[in-house]
Structures are given as structure tokens and as C-alpha cells.
KOLTI-908269 format. One record per residue (C-alpha): x, y, z; residue in three letters. Coordinates in steps of 0.25 Angstrom, whole numbers, padded with zeros to 4 digits, always signed. Layout:
BEGIN
XYZAla
...
//
This chain:
BEGIN
+0158+0430-0462Met
+0165+0429-0475Thr
+0178+0423-0475Thr
+0188+0427-0487Thr
+0201+0422-0491Leu
+0210+0432-0500Ile
+0222+0426-0506Thr
+0234+0436-0508Gly
+0228+0445-0498Ala
+0240+0450-0490Ser
+0241+0463-0500Lys
+0235+0470-0511Gly
+0221+0466-0516Leu
+0220+0454-0507Gly
+0223+0462-0495His
+0213+0473-0499Glu
+0203+0463-0502Thr
+0205+0457-0488Ala
+0204+0470-0482Arg
+0191+0474-0488Gln
+0185+0460-0486Leu
+0189+0460-0471Val
+0182+0474-0470Ala
+0169+0468-0477Ala
+0169+0457-0466Gly
+0176+0445-0472His
+0185+0436-0464Thr
+0197+0437-0474Val
+0209+0428-0475Tyr
+0221+0435-0481Val
+0228+0425-0489Gly
+0243+0427-0492Ala
+0255+0419-0495Arg
+0264+0427-0485Asp
+0259+0424-0471Ala
+0265+0437-0465Asp
+0259+0446-0475Arg
+0246+0439-0475Gly
+0245+0439-0460Gln
+0248+0454-0459Gln
+0238+0457-0470Ala
+0227+0449-0463Ala
+0230+0456-0449Asp
+0229+0469-0456Arg
+0216+0466-0462Leu
+0210+0458-0451Gly
+0209+0446-0459Ala
+0214+0432-0458Arg
+0227+0426-0465Phe
+0229+0414-0472Val
+0242+0410-0479Gln
+0239+0406-0493Ile
+0248+0404-0506Asp
+0239+0402-0517Val
+0250+0395-0525Thr
+0251+0384-0514Asp
+0242+0373-0512Asp
+0246+0370-0498Ala
+0245+0385-0494Ser
+0231+0386-0500Val
+0226+0373-0493Ala
+0231+0378-0480Ala
+0224+0391-0482Ala
+0211+0383-0485Val
+0213+0375-0472Lys
+0215+0388-0464Gln
+0203+0395-0469Ile
+0194+0383-0468Glu
+0198+0381-0454Ala
+0194+0395-0451Asp
+0180+0393-0457Gly
+0180+0394-0472Gly
+0180+0403-0483Leu
+0170+0411-0491Asp
+0178+0420-0500Val
+0191+0417-0508Leu
+0198+0429-0515Val
+0209+0424-0524Asn
+0218+0436-0524Asn
+0232+0431-0524Ala
+0239+0434-0537Gly
+0252+0438-0543Ile
+0256+0445-0556Glu
+0269+0442-0564Glu
+0279+0453-0564Arg
+0294+0455-0567Thr
+0303+0458-0555Pro
+0302+0473-0557Asp
+0287+0472-0557Gly
+0285+0473-0572Gly
+0277+0464-0581Phe
+0282+0451-0586Val
+0285+0452-0601Ala
+0277+0442-0609Ala
+0290+0436-0615Ala
+0294+0433-0600Asp
+0281+0426-0596Val
+0284+0411-0594Thr
+0275+0400-0589Ala
+0281+0401-0576Asp
+0278+0416-0574Ser
+0263+0413-0578Val
+0262+0401-0569Arg
+0267+0410-0557Thr
+0255+0419-0559Ala
+0245+0408-0562Phe
+0250+0401-0549Glu
+0245+0412-0540Thr
+0234+0419-0548Asn
+0227+0407-0554Val
+0232+0394-0548Phe
+0232+0400-0534Gly
+0218+0405-0536Leu
+0213+0391-0541Val
+0221+0385-0529Arg
+0215+0393-0519Val
+0201+0393-0524Thr
+0201+0378-0525His
+0206+0376-0511Ala
+0196+0385-0505Phe
+0184+0380-0513Leu
+0179+0371-0502Pro
+0179+0382-0492Leu
+0172+0392-0501Leu
+0161+0381-0505Gln
+0158+0380-0490Arg
+0155+0395-0489Ser
+0141+0401-0491Ala
+0146+0412-0500Ala
+0159+0408-0506Pro
+0166+0418-0515Val
+0179+0418-0523Val
+0186+0430-0529Val
+0197+0429-0539Asn
+0205+0441-0540Val
+0208+0442-0555Ser
+0212+0454-0564Ser
+0207+0462-0576Gly
+0220+0457-0582Leu
+0214+0444-0583Gly
+0204+0449-0594Leu
+0210+0445-0607Thr
+0201+0455-0615Arg
+0207+0466-0607Asp
+0222+0462-0609Leu
+0219+0460-0624Ala
+0212+0473-0626Asp
+0223+0484-0628Pro
+0213+0495-0624Thr
+0210+0488-0610Ala
+0219+0494-0598Pro
+0223+0480-0595Ala
+0229+0477-0608Ser
+0242+0483-0604Phe
+0245+0472-0595Tyr
+0257+0463-0601Pro
+0257+0452-0590Gly
+0253+0438-0594Ile
+0252+0429-0582Ala
+0244+0438-0573Tyr
+0232+0441-0582Pro
+0232+0427-0587Ala
+0231+0422-0573Ser
+0219+0432-0570Lys
+0212+0427-0583Ala
+0213+0413-0577Ala
+0208+0418-0564Val
+0196+0424-0571Asn
+0193+0411-0578Met
+0195+0403-0565Ile
+0185+0412-0559Thr
+0174+0410-0569Val
+0176+0395-0569Gln
+0176+0394-0554Leu
+0163+0402-0553Ala
+0156+0393-0562Lys
+0161+0380-0555Ala
+0157+0386-0541Phe
+0144+0393-0542Pro
+0143+0394-0527Gly
+0155+0402-0526Ile
+0156+0417-0530Arg
+0169+0417-0539Ile
+0173+0429-0545Asn
+0185+0437-0550Ala
+0189+0451-0546Ala
+0197+0461-0554Asp
+0203+0471-0544Pro
+0208+0480-0555Gly
+0222+0486-0556Phe
+0225+0487-0541Thr
+0238+0492-0535Ala
+0244+0480-0528Thr
+0258+0473-0527Asp
+0253+0464-0539Leu
+0255+0475-0549Asn
+0265+0483-0541Tyr
+0255+0493-0537His
+0252+0498-0551Thr
+0237+0496-0550Gly
+0228+0508-0551Thr
+0218+0503-0540Gln
+0220+0502-0525Thr
+0218+0488-0518Val
+0205+0493-0512Glu
+0200+0496-0526Gln
+0206+0483-0531Gly
+0200+0474-0520Ala
+0185+0479-0523Glu
+0181+0469-0533Ser
+0188+0458-0525Ile
+0181+0462-0512Val
+0167+0463-0519Arg
+0168+0449-0525Leu
+0173+0443-0512Ala
+0160+0449-0505Arg
+0150+0444-0515Ile
+0139+0434-0510Gly
+0133+0422-0515Gln
+0124+0430-0524Asp
+0136+0437-0530Gly
+0143+0435-0544Pro
+0152+0424-0548Thr
+0161+0421-0559Gly
+0164+0435-0562Gly
+0175+0445-0564Phe
+0174+0458-0556Tyr
+0181+0471-0554Asp
+0178+0483-0546Ala
+0168+0488-0556Ala
+0160+0475-0557Gly
+0160+0463-0566Pro
+0171+0462-0577Val
+0169+0454-0590Ala
+0178+0442-0591Trp
//
């Protein structure tokens, strides 16, 4: 039985990823900051719940202890993420971007990912087939945002794409450092979730496809790559 932890899994892509992996036979931990919403999501899905705030060392350490006591971990899906927006849901103008606003996005999207991965490494290294999936974004591709003919070039935000570019680099470097773990990044595409105020053009079922596929790879699967629903994406 494969045991999987998904951070930020009480709703959106994380919730749908959990649903699909439960259906595939995984024992899934729904990771969430909010205990009530997380437990309700786990109950709906037939999953387990673990409270985890990826921005808090003590919370992450407690989650490690809980999952270790239950038997360990095979797959980690780093899904928790935030996007900087104005109170009315608009994009933050470049002139209004501050170090603090960028730091807020990085605290969850980058530092949280590193914090959780580092904390769970000992458990993953005990697994016979350890896997890490980092949920990234096509917005992390500098070449696309710099190309005025690319669909992603319209995106005006700074902190979110910068954080996902960092996720991509972290994925590559971790994959080289830990060849025994399959470590990849997933681009779910423009999916309608609370993150983008449901403006995405894909359903969560479609968006979760690349994440679920990477979560289910075996020890002979790829590592150090970036994948969307259609397959490999050039960094």
C-alpha cells in the first residue's frame, strides 16, 4: 500500500488529487492548515487527515511524527500554494510590489516546500519507492512570460511566477542530490480554483492529471523533470 501526503488538500487541486489517488488505492493524508476543513475533506474522500501549516516548523514537525507513527510515507505532493492578489481579486501592480509581498508568496510556495520536503526526507528515504511531486506552474517558465506571442505573457504578477520558477530550480537540484527518490514538478495548467478566483479554463479533474500521474510513477520512472498533462515540458 502506497502512503501519500498532499499539502493544501482541503480544496482545489489538492483535494482532487487526493480523490484520484484514494481511488487508485493510495492511503492518502489530506494535509491542511484548517483542522475542521481538513478533517471534513478527509472524511468525504475516505482519507486520513493531518494538520500541517507549511510555513510553521512546529506544525510540520508534528505532522512528521504523526505520519511516522502511522507507518511512514512513500509519496509527498507539495501542493500548498498562494497567489498575491489585491483585496478585490485583481493583480498587484508592479509599482505596488514590495519585499514583504514577495516574501509572503515565497514563504508558502518556496520556503514551505523546502521545509516540508526536508522534514519528510528521512521517512521518504525509508520507502522502497519514494516519490516527490512539486506542484509548479507554466508561469514559472521565464521564456513564456518573456515571449509576447505566448499565452502566458499576459500575466502581470511578479511574486507568483517568481516563486514557481524557484520551485522548478529546487526540483532539478533535489533530483540530482537524491537519485533514489523520483522528484518531479507538475504543471496543472490554467485550472479553475480559488487561487485564481475560478477564472481557469480547466476543471480540477483535468488539472490534477499531471500531478496524479507523477505521484503514481515507480522507481523506474523519470526524475528531475517538468510535466503537464501532455507530457514532458522543456524547462
